[in-house]
C-alpha positions as CSV (number, residue, x, y, z in Angstrom):
1,X,0.2,0.1,0.3
2,X,1.1,3.6,-0.7
3,X,-0.1,6.9,0.6
4,X,-1.5,9.0,-2.4
5,X,-1.5,12.8,-2.8
6,X,-5.1,14.0,-2.2
7,X,-6.3,16.8,-4.7
8,X,-7.6,19.7,-3.6
9,X,-10.4,22.3,-4.7
10,X,-9.2,24.0,-7.8
11,X,-7.9,20.6,-9.7
12,X,-10.2,20.1,-12.3
13,X,-10.5,16.5,-11.7
14,X,-12.7,17.0,-8.6
15,X,-15.5,18.4,-11.0
16,X,-15.6,15.4,-13.3
17,X,-17.9,12.5,-13.1
18,X,-16.4,9.1,-12.0
19,X,-16.8,6.0,-14.4
20,X,-18.1,2.2,-12.9
21,X,-15.8,-0.2,-12.0
22,X,-16.6,-3.4,-14.5
23,X,-14.4,-5.7,-12.9
24,X,-11.9,-6.2,-9.9
25,X,-8.3,-6.4,-11.0
26,X,-5.0,-6.3,-9.0
27,X,-4.8,-2.9,-9.8
28,X,-8.3,-2.0,-7.9
29,X,-7.5,-3.9,-5.0
30,X,-4.3,-2.0,-4.8
31,X,-6.2,1.6,-5.0
32,X,-8.5,0.5,-2.4
33,X,-5.8,-0.4,0.0
34,X,-3.9,2.8,-0.8
35,X,-7.2,4.8,-0.6
36,X,-7.7,3.3,3.1
37,X,-4.1,4.2,3.9
38,X,-4.4,7.8,2.4
39,X,-7.9,8.5,4.3
40,X,-6.3,7.0,7.7
41,X,-3.2,9.0,7.3
42,X,-4.9,12.2,6.8
43,X,-7.5,11.9,9.8
44,X,-10.4,11.6,7.4
45,X,-13.7,9.5,7.2
46,X,-14.2,9.1,3.8
47,X,-12.2,9.1,0.5
48,X,-13.4,9.1,-3.3
49,X,-11.1,7.4,-5.8
50,X,-11.5,10.9,-7.7
51,X,-10.0,12.8,-4.5
52,X,-6.6,10.8,-5.1
53,X,-6.9,11.7,-9.3
54,X,-8.5,8.0,-10.2
55,X,-11.8,8.6,-12.3
56,X,-13.6,5.2,-10.9
57,X,-16.6,4.9,-8.7
58,X,-15.2,3.7,-5.6
59,X,-15.5,4.9,-2.0
60,X,-14.1,4.3,1.2
61,X,-15.4,5.3,4.7
62,X,-14.8,4.8,8.3
63,X,-16.8,6.2,10.7
64,X,-15.8,3.9,13.7
65,X,-14.1,5.4,16.8
66,X,-11.2,3.2,16.5
67,X,-10.7,3.9,12.6
68,X,-10.5,-0.2,12.1
69,X,-14.1,-0.9,10.3
70,X,-13.6,0.3,6.7
71,X,-16.3,0.3,4.3
72,X,-15.9,-0.2,0.8
73,X,-18.6,0.9,-1.8
74,X,-17.9,0.2,-5.5
75,X,-20.3,1.7,-8.0
76,X,-22.6,3.2,-5.1
77,X,-26.2,4.1,-5.8
78,X,-28.2,5.6,-3.3
79,X,-31.4,4.1,-3.7
80,X,-33.5,5.7,-0.5
81,X,-33.1,8.8,1.6
82,X,-35.2,10.1,4.8
83,X,-35.4,12.7,7.4
84,X,-33.2,15.7,7.7
85,X,-29.8,16.7,9.3
86,X,-27.9,19.9,9.3
87,X,-24.4,20.0,10.7
88,X,-20.6,21.0,10.1
89,X,-18.9,19.0,7.0
90,X,-15.5,19.3,6.1
91,X,-13.5,17.5,3.3
92,X,-9.7,16.4,2.9
93,X,-10.1,18.1,-0.7
94,X,-10.7,21.3,0.8
95,X,-8.5,21.3,4.0
96,X,-8.6,24.0,6.7
97,X,-12.6,25.1,6.2
98,X,-15.9,23.6,7.0
99,X,-19.3,24.5,6.4
100,X,-23.2,23.9,7.6
101,X,-24.9,21.3,5.2
102,X,-28.3,19.6,5.2
103,X,-28.2,16.3,4.0
104,X,-30.8,13.3,4.5
105,X,-30.7,11.9,8.1
106,X,-31.0,8.1,6.9
107,X,-29.7,6.6,3.6
108,X,-29.8,3.2,1.8
109,X,-27.3,2.4,-0.6
110,X,-26.5,-0.4,-2.9
111,X,-23.3,-1.0,-4.0
112,X,-20.4,-3.7,-4.8
113,X,-17.8,-5.1,-2.2
114,X,-14.1,-5.8,-3.2
115,X,-15.2,-9.2,-4.3
116,X,-17.8,-7.4,-6.6
117,X,-20.7,-8.8,-4.8
118,X,-24.0,-6.4,-4.7
119,X,-25.1,-5.6,-1.1
120,X,-27.1,-2.9,0.2
121,X,-26.4,-0.8,3.4
122,X,-28.4,1.7,5.8
123,X,-26.6,4.6,7.1
124,X,-27.8,7.2,9.8
125,X,-26.5,10.3,11.1
126,X,-22.4,10.6,10.3
127,X,-22.6,7.7,8.1
128,X,-25.3,8.9,6.3
129,X,-23.5,12.0,5.9
130,X,-20.3,10.5,4.8
131,X,-22.0,8.0,1.9
132,X,-23.9,11.4,0.5
133,X,-20.7,13.3,0.9
134,X,-18.6,10.4,-0.8
135,X,-21.1,9.7,-3.7
136,X,-21.1,13.5,-4.2
137,X,-17.5,13.1,-5.2
138,X,-18.1,10.7,-7.8
139,X,-20.5,13.0,-9.6
140,X,-18.0,16.0,-9.4
141,X,-19.9,17.7,-6.7
142,X,-18.2,19.3,-3.9
143,X,-19.7,20.0,-0.2
144,X,-18.8,23.4,-0.7
145,X,-21.4,24.0,-3.6
146,X,-24.2,23.0,-0.7
147,X,-22.7,25.1,2.3
148,X,-25.6,27.2,3.8
149,X,-24.0,30.7,4.4
150,X,-20.0,31.1,4.7
151,X,-17.3,28.3,4.5
152,X,-15.3,28.8,7.9
153,X,-11.6,28.5,8.4
154,X,-10.3,26.2,11.3
155,X,-9.2,29.1,13.0
156,X,-13.0,30.7,13.3
157,X,-14.1,27.5,15.1
């Protein structure tokens, strides 16, 4: 595994739509491992492949306290949303900033795992927020376009 460079706001790749994964390859397995290592190293709770410069529909998320329960979503598709939550959101691609974003409180997503087996996952609160945030990345959307009010810098909080 290797650390990858996280692309930051202003990099044109972050505005592009990622392409589906059709089959699992050794290269894709390596990418997933690298994404997890990069996310943990940066103290993030989620990372999309596009954030490390790869236009593939892959997301890794870990909202556990210990940071040892990764969720890998390949070709994720949100199939149900309910409720509403508004809270501070940040992004590894927009370092040092955060802003209030309203998202669904609960989501259901269908995706493939690393073995290309289809599964469904329901998430609430932080997990729901992370899923929505990372799926947005796959569609070229940064959370900054959804911020209510102004972005805050870390020093302002």
